[in-house]
N, CA, C and O atoms as CSV, one atom per row, in Angstrom:
chain,resi,resn,atom,element,x,y,z
A,1,MET,N,N,-10.275,106.907,84.129
A,1,MET,CA,C,-9.570,105.601,83.771
A,1,MET,C,C,-8.315,105.439,84.511
A,1,MET,O,O,-7.918,104.289,84.703
A,2,LEU,N,N,-7.576,106.516,84.992
A,2,LEU,CA,C,-6.320,106.474,85.847
A,2,LEU,C,C,-6.706,105.789,87.196
A,2,LEU,O,O,-5.994,104.937,87.727
A,3,VAL,N,N,-7.838,106.212,87.684
A,3,VAL,CA,C,-8.252,105.986,89.036
A,3,VAL,C,C,-8.678,104.329,89.070
A,3,VAL,O,O,-8.395,103.587,90.010
A,4,MET,N,N,-9.388,103.928,87.892
A,4,MET,CA,C,-9.719,102.589,88.019
A,4,MET,C,C,-8.395,101.572,87.791
A,4,MET,O,O,-8.323,100.448,88.287
A,5,ALA,N,N,-7.503,102.106,87.058
A,5,ALA,CA,C,-6.371,101.289,86.703
A,5,ALA,C,C,-5.660,101.229,88.120
A,5,ALA,O,O,-5.115,100.160,88.393
A,6,ARG,N,N,-5.604,102.211,89.013
A,6,ARG,CA,C,-4.927,102.107,90.270
A,6,ARG,C,C,-5.693,101.386,91.344
A,6,ARG,O,O,-5.161,100.984,92.379
A,7,ALA,N,N,-6.885,101.250,91.073
A,7,ALA,CA,C,-7.688,100.533,92.090
A,7,ALA,C,C,-7.869,99.017,91.946
A,7,ALA,O,O,-8.282,98.308,92.862
A,8,ARG,N,N,-7.517,98.558,90.685
A,8,ARG,CA,C,-7.407,97.203,90.334
A,8,ARG,C,C,-6.524,96.302,91.318
A,8,ARG,O,O,-6.940,95.283,91.869
A,9,PRO,N,N,-5.358,96.788,91.439
A,9,PRO,CA,C,-4.331,96.135,92.336
A,9,PRO,C,C,-4.907,95.956,93.918
A,9,PRO,O,O,-4.713,94.996,94.663
A,10,TRP,N,N,-5.547,96.977,94.144
A,10,TRP,CA,C,-5.937,97.023,95.624
A,10,TRP,C,C,-7.087,96.117,95.758
A,10,TRP,O,O,-7.171,95.383,96.742
A,11,LEU,N,N,-8.027,96.122,94.783
A,11,LEU,CA,C,-9.123,95.055,94.730
A,11,LEU,C,C,-8.687,93.703,94.831
A,11,LEU,O,O,-9.137,92.913,95.661
A,12,LEU,N,N,-7.825,93.440,93.998
A,12,LEU,CA,C,-7.041,92.130,93.831
A,12,LEU,C,C,-6.377,91.709,95.136
A,12,LEU,O,O,-6.519,90.553,95.537
A,13,TRP,N,N,-5.695,92.555,95.779
A,13,TRP,CA,C,-5.177,92.410,97.038
A,13,TRP,C,C,-6.302,92.170,98.211
A,13,TRP,O,O,-6.091,91.272,99.026
A,14,VAL,N,N,-7.317,92.846,98.291
A,14,VAL,CA,C,-8.397,92.529,99.204
A,14,VAL,C,C,-9.029,91.304,99.060
A,14,VAL,O,O,-9.341,90.617,100.032
A,15,ALA,N,N,-9.253,90.964,97.832
A,15,ALA,CA,C,-9.838,89.606,97.360
A,15,ALA,C,C,-8.820,88.508,97.708
A,15,ALA,O,O,-9.213,87.483,98.264
A,16,SER,N,N,-7.593,88.677,97.415
A,16,SER,CA,C,-6.600,87.583,97.771
A,16,SER,C,C,-6.523,87.458,99.292
A,16,SER,O,O,-6.498,86.323,99.767
A,17,THR,N,N,-6.482,88.504,100.085
A,17,THR,CA,C,-6.419,88.537,101.393
A,17,THR,C,C,-7.671,87.729,102.105
A,17,THR,O,O,-7.478,86.894,102.989
A,18,PHE,N,N,-8.819,88.039,101.670
A,18,PHE,CA,C,-9.883,87.203,101.949
A,18,PHE,C,C,-9.827,85.663,101.648
A,18,PHE,O,O,-10.183,84.766,102.413
A,19,GLY,N,N,-9.357,85.545,100.498
A,19,GLY,CA,C,-9.279,84.007,99.919
A,19,GLY,C,C,-8.193,83.325,100.741
A,19,GLY,O,O,-8.224,82.104,100.894
A,20,SER,N,N,-7.173,84.129,101.307
A,20,SER,CA,C,-6.168,83.381,102.086
A,20,SER,C,C,-6.721,82.973,103.543
A,20,SER,O,O,-6.184,82.102,104.228
A,21,LEU,N,N,-7.638,83.564,103.860
A,21,LEU,CA,C,-8.339,83.227,105.035
A,21,LEU,C,C,-8.767,81.705,105.069
A,21,LEU,O,O,-8.610,80.951,106.029
A,22,ILE,N,N,-9.338,81.386,103.849
A,22,ILE,CA,C,-9.693,79.970,103.671
A,22,ILE,C,C,-8.586,79.061,103.612
A,22,ILE,O,O,-8.656,77.906,104.032
A,23,VAL,N,N,-7.529,79.587,103.075
A,23,VAL,CA,C,-6.274,78.680,103.158
A,23,VAL,C,C,-5.718,78.552,104.598
A,23,VAL,O,O,-5.225,77.494,104.990
A,24,SER,N,N,-5.808,79.618,105.347
A,24,SER,CA,C,-5.305,79.528,106.731
A,24,SER,C,C,-6.252,78.659,107.445
A,24,SER,O,O,-5.791,77.991,108.371
A,25,TYR,N,N,-7.538,78.557,107.155
A,25,TYR,CA,C,-8.446,77.537,107.895
A,25,TYR,C,C,-7.966,76.116,107.500
A,25,TYR,O,O,-7.853,75.206,108.321
A,26,PHE,N,N,-7.702,76.001,106.221
A,26,PHE,CA,C,-7.334,74.595,105.869
A,26,PHE,C,C,-6.021,74.102,106.585
A,26,PHE,O,O,-5.896,72.949,106.998
A,27,VAL,N,N,-5.068,75.060,106.694
A,27,VAL,CA,C,-3.803,74.604,107.325
A,27,VAL,C,C,-4.247,74.417,108.774
A,27,VAL,O,O,-3.830,73.402,109.332
A,28,TRP,N,N,-5.044,75.260,109.477
A,28,TRP,CA,C,-5.448,75.060,110.699
A,28,TRP,C,C,-6.137,73.587,111.020
A,28,TRP,O,O,-5.843,72.892,111.992
A,29,TRP,N,N,-7.049,73.275,110.073
A,29,TRP,CA,C,-7.715,72.032,110.218
A,29,TRP,C,C,-7.028,70.835,109.885
A,29,TRP,O,O,-6.957,69.924,110.709
A,30,PHE,N,N,-6.456,70.736,108.633
A,30,PHE,CA,C,-5.704,69.531,108.200
A,30,PHE,C,C,-4.534,69.203,109.020
A,30,PHE,O,O,-4.400,68.080,109.506
A,31,TRP,N,N,-3.700,70.128,109.187
A,31,TRP,CA,C,-2.393,69.846,109.851
A,31,TRP,C,C,-2.871,69.513,111.609
A,31,TRP,O,O,-2.429,68.575,112.273
A,32,GLY,N,N,-3.754,70.434,112.035
A,32,GLY,CA,C,-4.159,70.091,113.478
A,32,GLY,C,C,-4.631,68.831,113.437
A,32,GLY,O,O,-4.132,68.031,114.229
A,33,MET,N,N,-5.614,68.403,112.583
A,33,MET,CA,C,-6.134,67.000,112.813
A,33,MET,C,C,-5.054,66.009,112.492
A,33,MET,O,O,-5.028,64.927,113.079
A,34,GLY,N,N,-4.121,66.345,111.544
A,34,GLY,CA,C,-3.097,65.257,111.384
A,34,GLY,C,C,-2.192,65.118,112.498
A,34,GLY,O,O,-1.859,63.980,112.829
A,35,PHE,N,N,-1.745,66.129,113.129
A,35,PHE,CA,C,-0.890,66.070,114.403
A,35,PHE,C,C,-1.668,65.378,115.607
A,35,PHE,O,O,-1.152,64.553,116.362
A,36,CYS,N,N,-2.979,65.828,115.680
A,36,CYS,CA,C,-3.739,65.189,117.037
A,36,CYS,C,C,-4.516,63.959,116.684
A,36,CYS,O,O,-4.929,63.248,117.600
A,37,GLY,N,N,-4.755,63.642,115.411
A,37,GLY,CA,C,-5.483,62.420,114.981
A,37,GLY,C,C,-6.866,62.503,115.541
A,37,GLY,O,O,-7.377,61.452,115.928
A,38,GLU,N,N,-7.442,63.464,115.619
A,38,GLU,CA,C,-8.837,63.365,116.306
A,38,GLU,C,C,-10.003,63.107,115.133
A,38,GLU,O,O,-11.201,63.116,115.415
A,39,GLU,N,N,-9.601,62.925,114.064
A,39,GLU,CA,C,-10.617,62.520,112.978
A,39,GLU,C,C,-11.086,61.264,113.230
A,39,GLU,O,O,-12.278,61.052,113.455
A,40,ALA,N,N,-10.183,60.346,113.209
A,40,ALA,CA,C,-10.461,58.752,113.371
A,40,ALA,C,C,-9.814,58.103,114.352
A,40,ALA,O,O,-10.202,56.986,114.696
A,41,TYR,N,N,-8.762,58.695,114.929
A,41,TYR,CA,C,-8.094,58.004,115.996
A,41,TYR,C,C,-7.299,58.994,116.934
A,41,TYR,O,O,-7.231,60.179,116.609
A,42,ASP,N,N,-6.791,58.612,117.907
A,42,ASP,CA,C,-6.021,59.450,118.649
A,42,ASP,C,C,-4.513,59.207,118.544
A,42,ASP,O,O,-4.125,58.042,118.637
A,43,SER,N,N,-3.661,60.149,118.366
A,43,SER,CA,C,-2.323,59.822,118.270
A,43,SER,C,C,-1.789,58.980,119.435
A,43,SER,O,O,-2.077,59.334,120.579
A,44,PRO,N,N,-1.021,57.875,119.227
A,44,PRO,CA,C,-0.435,57.170,120.359
A,44,PRO,C,C,0.497,58.095,121.166
A,44,PRO,O,O,1.224,58.946,120.655
A,45,PRO,N,N,0.397,57.845,122.437
A,45,PRO,CA,C,1.408,58.554,123.369
A,45,PRO,C,C,2.932,58.387,122.965
A,45,PRO,O,O,3.374,57.302,122.586
A,46,GLY,N,N,3.644,59.438,123.060
A,46,GLY,CA,C,5.066,59.243,122.819
A,46,GLY,C,C,5.531,59.354,121.142
A,46,GLY,O,O,6.711,59.313,120.794
A,47,THR,N,N,4.589,59.473,120.361
A,47,THR,CA,C,4.786,59.573,118.907
A,47,THR,C,C,5.143,61.201,118.709
A,47,THR,O,O,4.860,62.097,119.504
A,48,THR,N,N,5.813,61.328,117.483
A,48,THR,CA,C,6.120,62.747,117.069
A,48,THR,C,C,4.849,63.447,116.841
A,48,THR,O,O,4.801,64.635,117.158
A,49,ALA,N,N,3.757,62.851,116.311
A,49,ALA,CA,C,2.579,63.476,116.085
A,49,ALA,C,C,1.766,64.043,117.561
A,49,ALA,O,O,1.087,65.062,117.694
A,50,ASP,N,N,2.090,63.048,118.527
A,50,ASP,CA,C,1.474,63.480,119.750
A,50,ASP,C,C,2.235,64.626,120.375
A,50,ASP,O,O,1.647,65.552,120.934
A,51,ALA,N,N,3.651,64.548,120.268
A,51,ALA,CA,C,4.509,65.700,120.830
A,51,ALA,C,C,4.126,66.969,120.132
A,51,ALA,O,O,4.030,67.992,120.809
A,52,LEU,N,N,3.900,67.000,118.844
A,52,LEU,CA,C,3.607,68.160,118.082
A,52,LEU,C,C,2.186,68.588,118.380
A,52,LEU,O,O,1.930,69.792,118.386
A,53,CYS,N,N,1.261,67.711,118.622
A,53,CYS,CA,C,0.065,68.131,119.042
A,53,CYS,C,C,-0.025,68.716,120.560
A,53,CYS,O,O,-0.860,69.587,120.803
A,54,GLN,N,N,0.716,68.299,121.432
A,54,GLN,CA,C,0.833,68.816,122.725
A,54,GLN,C,C,1.514,70.131,122.866
A,54,GLN,O,O,1.255,70.973,123.725
A,55,ALA,N,N,2.519,70.224,121.819
A,55,ALA,CA,C,3.212,71.491,121.903
A,55,ALA,C,C,2.601,72.735,121.111
A,55,ALA,O,O,2.672,73.907,121.481
A,56,LEU,N,N,2.029,72.290,120.029
A,56,LEU,CA,C,1.563,73.377,119.154
A,56,LEU,C,C,0.008,73.533,119.224
A,56,LEU,O,O,-0.546,74.607,119.456
A,57,VAL,N,N,-0.650,72.327,118.995
A,57,VAL,CA,C,-2.206,72.562,118.749
A,57,VAL,C,C,-2.870,72.681,119.965
A,57,VAL,O,O,-3.790,73.493,120.048
A,58,ARG,N,N,-2.524,71.942,121.007
A,58,ARG,CA,C,-3.355,72.161,122.248
A,58,ARG,C,C,-3.381,73.437,122.841
A,58,ARG,O,O,-4.452,73.914,123.217
A,59,PRO,N,N,-2.096,74.165,122.990
A,59,PRO,CA,C,-2.232,75.449,123.480
A,59,PRO,C,C,-2.859,76.499,122.654
A,59,PRO,O,O,-3.126,77.615,123.102
A,60,VAL,N,N,-3.068,76.158,121.546
A,60,VAL,CA,C,-3.921,77.079,120.662
A,60,VAL,C,C,-3.043,78.150,119.927
A,60,VAL,O,O,-2.837,78.135,118.714
A,61,TRP,N,N,-2.558,79.065,120.789
A,61,TRP,CA,C,-1.912,80.216,120.182
A,61,TRP,C,C,-0.675,80.021,119.396
A,61,TRP,O,O,-0.381,80.878,118.563
A,62,PRO,N,N,0.135,78.913,119.582
A,62,PRO,CA,C,1.109,78.690,118.489
A,62,PRO,C,C,0.645,78.057,117.497
A,62,PRO,O,O,1.408,78.060,116.531
A,63,TRP,N,N,-0.314,77.514,117.357
A,63,TRP,CA,C,-0.904,76.749,116.227
A,63,TRP,C,C,-1.688,78.028,115.349
A,63,TRP,O,O,-1.605,78.152,114.127
A,64,ALA,N,N,-2.353,78.810,116.133
A,64,ALA,CA,C,-3.033,79.992,115.397
A,64,ALA,C,C,-1.867,80.853,114.728
A,64,ALA,O,O,-2.122,81.396,113.653
A,65,LEU,N,N,-0.808,80.985,115.205
A,65,LEU,CA,C,0.263,81.930,114.509
A,65,LEU,C,C,0.692,81.104,113.369
A,65,LEU,O,O,0.886,81.669,112.292
A,66,LEU,N,N,0.860,79.858,113.476
A,66,LEU,CA,C,1.413,79.247,112.249
A,66,LEU,C,C,0.245,78.854,111.155
A,66,LEU,O,O,0.534,78.656,109.975
A,67,ALA,N,N,-0.840,78.779,111.562
A,67,ALA,CA,C,-1.952,78.702,110.663
A,67,ALA,C,C,-2.285,80.034,109.941
A,67,ALA,O,O,-2.859,79.994,108.853
A,68,ALA,N,N,-1.943,81.207,110.513
A,68,ALA,CA,C,-2.166,82.502,109.982
A,68,ALA,C,C,-1.155,82.847,109.102
A,68,ALA,O,O,-1.207,83.965,108.588
A,69,THR,N,N,-0.168,82.036,108.810
A,69,THR,CA,C,0.958,82.365,107.814
A,69,THR,C,C,0.444,82.750,106.444
A,69,THR,O,O,0.952,83.736,105.910
A,70,PRO,N,N,-0.567,82.037,105.778
A,70,PRO,CA,C,-1.001,82.420,104.509
A,70,PRO,C,C,-1.598,83.776,104.511
A,70,PRO,O,O,-1.342,84.599,103.632
A,71,THR,N,N,-2.441,84.016,105.562
A,71,THR,CA,C,-3.111,85.286,105.551
A,71,THR,C,C,-2.070,86.395,105.754
A,71,THR,O,O,-2.153,87.407,105.057
A,72,THR,N,N,-1.036,86.259,106.724
A,72,THR,CA,C,-0.073,87.192,106.989
A,72,THR,C,C,0.799,87.488,105.706
A,72,THR,O,O,1.121,88.649,105.458
A,73,LEU,N,N,1.139,86.560,104.981
A,73,LEU,CA,C,1.797,86.703,103.698
A,73,LEU,C,C,1.125,87.543,102.638
A,73,LEU,O,O,1.758,88.337,101.942
A,74,ALA,N,N,-0.376,87.315,102.519
A,74,ALA,CA,C,-1.142,87.935,101.647
A,74,ALA,C,C,-1.388,89.460,102.226
A,74,ALA,O,O,-1.331,90.407,101.442
A,75,LEU,N,N,-1.614,89.628,103.378
A,75,LEU,CA,C,-1.877,90.860,103.849
A,75,LEU,C,C,-0.693,91.822,104.028
A,75,LEU,O,O,-0.734,92.995,103.657
A,76,GLY,N,N,0.273,91.298,104.568
A,76,GLY,CA,C,1.643,92.169,104.831
A,76,GLY,C,C,2.459,92.274,103.504
A,76,GLY,O,O,2.900,93.367,103.150
A,77,GLY,N,N,2.656,91.174,102.790
A,77,GLY,CA,C,3.424,91.202,101.492
A,77,GLY,C,C,2.760,92.048,100.508
A,77,GLY,O,O,3.379,92.903,99.875
A,78,GLY,N,N,1.392,91.807,100.350
A,78,GLY,CA,C,0.579,92.553,99.402
A,78,GLY,C,C,0.556,94.039,99.639
A,78,GLY,O,O,0.606,94.829,98.696
A,79,LEU,N,N,0.478,94.429,100.921
A,79,LEU,CA,C,0.332,95.845,101.198
A,79,LEU,C,C,1.680,96.436,100.997
A,79,LEU,O,O,1.744,97.509,100.397
A,80,LEU,N,N,2.757,95.868,101.425
A,80,LEU,CA,C,4.098,96.364,101.182
A,80,LEU,C,C,4.382,96.484,99.700
A,80,LEU,O,O,4.937,97.471,99.219
A,81,GLY,N,N,3.953,95.368,98.950
A,81,GLY,CA,C,4.117,95.440,97.451
A,81,GLY,C,C,3.530,96.631,96.703
A,81,GLY,O,O,4.025,97.213,95.738
A,82,LEU,N,N,2.277,96.907,97.385
A,82,LEU,CA,C,1.402,97.935,96.663
A,82,LEU,C,C,1.941,99.338,97.022
A,82,LEU,O,O,1.951,100.240,96.185
A,83,VAL,N,N,2.399,99.507,98.316
A,83,VAL,CA,C,2.722,100.876,98.848
A,83,VAL,C,C,4.063,101.312,98.180
A,83,VAL,O,O,4.321,102.435,97.746
A,84,PHE,N,N,4.873,100.206,98.182
A,84,PHE,CA,C,6.301,100.665,97.759
A,84,PHE,C,C,6.402,100.292,96.172
A,84,PHE,O,O,7.482,100.378,95.588
A,85,ARG,N,N,5.382,99.933,95.608
A,85,ARG,CA,C,5.542,99.530,94.207
A,85,ARG,C,C,6.481,98.464,93.854
A,85,ARG,O,O,7.389,98.700,93.057
A,86,LEU,N,N,6.337,97.336,94.373
A,86,LEU,CA,C,7.176,96.246,94.249
A,86,LEU,C,C,6.399,95.127,93.633
A,86,LEU,O,O,5.958,94.250,94.377
A,87,PRO,N,N,6.209,95.079,92.461
A,87,PRO,CA,C,5.566,94.153,91.725
A,87,PRO,C,C,5.951,92.671,91.986
A,87,PRO,O,O,5.053,91.830,91.995
A,88,ARG,N,N,7.173,92.329,92.188
A,88,ARG,CA,C,7.519,90.998,92.557
A,88,ARG,C,C,7.100,90.406,93.934
A,88,ARG,O,O,6.789,89.237,94.160
A,89,LEU,N,N,7.151,91.427,94.793
A,89,LEU,CA,C,6.777,91.146,96.212
A,89,LEU,C,C,5.101,91.125,96.294
A,89,LEU,O,O,4.526,90.415,97.119
A,90,PHE,N,N,4.425,91.935,95.401
A,90,PHE,CA,C,2.995,91.790,95.219
A,90,PHE,C,C,2.608,90.434,94.704
A,90,PHE,O,O,1.755,89.734,95.250
A,91,GLY,N,N,3.273,90.100,93.631
A,91,GLY,CA,C,3.113,88.774,93.016
A,91,GLY,C,C,3.238,87.618,93.916
A,91,GLY,O,O,2.366,86.751,93.965
A,92,PHE,N,N,4.404,87.586,94.694
A,92,PHE,CA,C,4.491,86.470,95.546
A,92,PHE,C,C,3.643,86.478,96.753
A,92,PHE,O,O,3.387,85.404,97.297
A,93,SER,N,N,3.159,87.644,97.246
A,93,SER,CA,C,2.213,87.718,98.215
A,93,SER,C,C,0.749,87.102,97.856
A,93,SER,O,O,-0.059,86.682,98.685
A,94,LEU,N,N,0.599,87.134,96.603
A,94,LEU,CA,C,-0.741,86.622,96.020
A,94,LEU,C,C,-0.554,84.977,95.730
A,94,LEU,O,O,-1.515,84.233,95.926
A,95,VAL,N,N,0.402,84.581,95.376
A,95,VAL,CA,C,0.756,83.159,94.916
A,95,VAL,C,C,1.174,82.460,96.057
A,95,VAL,O,O,0.771,81.297,96.072
A,96,ALA,N,N,1.949,82.847,97.152
A,96,ALA,CA,C,2.297,82.105,98.304
A,96,ALA,C,C,1.199,81.374,99.019
A,96,ALA,O,O,1.304,80.164,99.216
A,97,PRO,N,N,0.103,82.084,99.435
A,97,PRO,CA,C,-0.936,81.460,100.152
A,97,PRO,C,C,-1.586,80.295,99.315
A,97,PRO,O,O,-1.968,79.280,99.897
A,98,VAL,N,N,-1.703,80.423,98.065
A,98,VAL,CA,C,-2.125,79.256,97.304
A,98,VAL,C,C,-1.100,78.002,97.270
A,98,VAL,O,O,-1.414,76.820,97.407
A,99,VAL,N,N,0.014,78.455,97.087
A,99,VAL,CA,C,1.133,77.315,97.150
A,99,VAL,C,C,0.973,76.670,98.546
A,99,VAL,O,O,1.039,75.441,98.564
A,100,LEU,N,N,0.788,77.263,99.630
A,100,LEU,CA,C,0.865,76.882,100.892
A,100,LEU,C,C,-0.351,75.807,101.180
A,100,LEU,O,O,-0.285,74.769,101.839
A,101,GLY,N,N,-1.588,76.423,100.422
A,101,GLY,CA,C,-2.809,75.665,100.362
A,101,GLY,C,C,-2.805,74.268,99.526
A,101,GLY,O,O,-3.448,73.283,99.890
A,102,VAL,N,N,-2.013,74.315,98.384
A,102,VAL,CA,C,-1.949,73.153,97.754
A,102,VAL,C,C,-0.990,72.121,98.434
A,102,VAL,O,O,-1.157,70.902,98.399
A,103,LEU,N,N,-0.056,72.715,99.002
A,103,LEU,CA,C,0.932,71.726,99.794
A,103,LEU,C,C,0.254,71.158,101.005
A,103,LEU,O,O,0.514,70.017,101.389
A,104,THR,N,N,-0.647,71.966,101.638
A,104,THR,CA,C,-1.399,71.420,102.732
A,104,THR,C,C,-2.403,70.374,102.241
A,104,THR,O,O,-2.592,69.345,102.890
A,105,PHE,N,N,-3.032,70.626,101.123
A,105,PHE,CA,C,-3.991,69.511,100.674
A,105,PHE,C,C,-3.553,68.333,100.341
A,105,PHE,O,O,-4.176,67.306,100.610
A,106,PHE,N,N,-2.237,68.358,99.608
A,106,PHE,CA,C,-1.573,67.035,99.212
A,106,PHE,C,C,-0.424,66.481,100.242
A,106,PHE,O,O,-0.035,65.313,100.213
A,107,LEU,N,N,0.032,67.393,101.087
A,107,LEU,CA,C,1.038,66.715,101.986
A,107,LEU,C,C,0.424,66.127,103.201
A,107,LEU,O,O,0.859,65.083,103.688
A,108,VAL,N,N,-0.627,66.810,103.721
A,108,VAL,CA,C,-1.135,66.060,105.009
A,108,VAL,C,C,-1.623,64.639,104.795
A,108,VAL,O,O,-1.334,63.793,105.642
A,109,PRO,N,N,-2.258,64.348,103.851
A,109,PRO,CA,C,-2.856,62.952,103.583
A,109,PRO,C,C,-1.608,61.862,103.196
A,109,PRO,O,O,-1.606,60.647,103.396
A,110,ALA,N,N,-0.648,62.622,102.634
A,110,ALA,CA,C,0.746,61.751,102.301
A,110,ALA,C,C,1.520,61.470,103.567
A,110,ALA,O,O,2.175,60.431,103.655
A,111,LEU,N,N,1.477,62.292,104.488
A,111,LEU,CA,C,2.371,62.190,105.667
A,111,LEU,C,C,1.630,61.480,106.874
A,111,LEU,O,O,2.213,60.730,107.657
A,112,PHE,N,N,0.306,61.790,106.941
A,112,PHE,CA,C,-0.352,61.075,108.001
A,112,PHE,C,C,-1.286,60.010,107.531
A,112,PHE,O,O,-1.907,59.330,108.348
């Protein structure tokens, strides 16, 4: 019984880390499409969206680092919270990717 009680947080951490991959994909797709405007139109040259597209999304690696933030929070924060027995950090690392996903879902259509 003691082993199962200790295994539950680890299973929750693994599941939330894999779930945060979906959130990272949404951040990658929605914000990248919002900046570059490739869904229905191209961002006009000289606009802020065009500048962000050229600086972050086109070279891929800066945008990949930013889009990986939800997964990094879940992976790193959750692991540190479990290893050092910090329940607040563990809880934050499980909730933060979901909050970022909700903000992405609602902010991108409102801003672009």
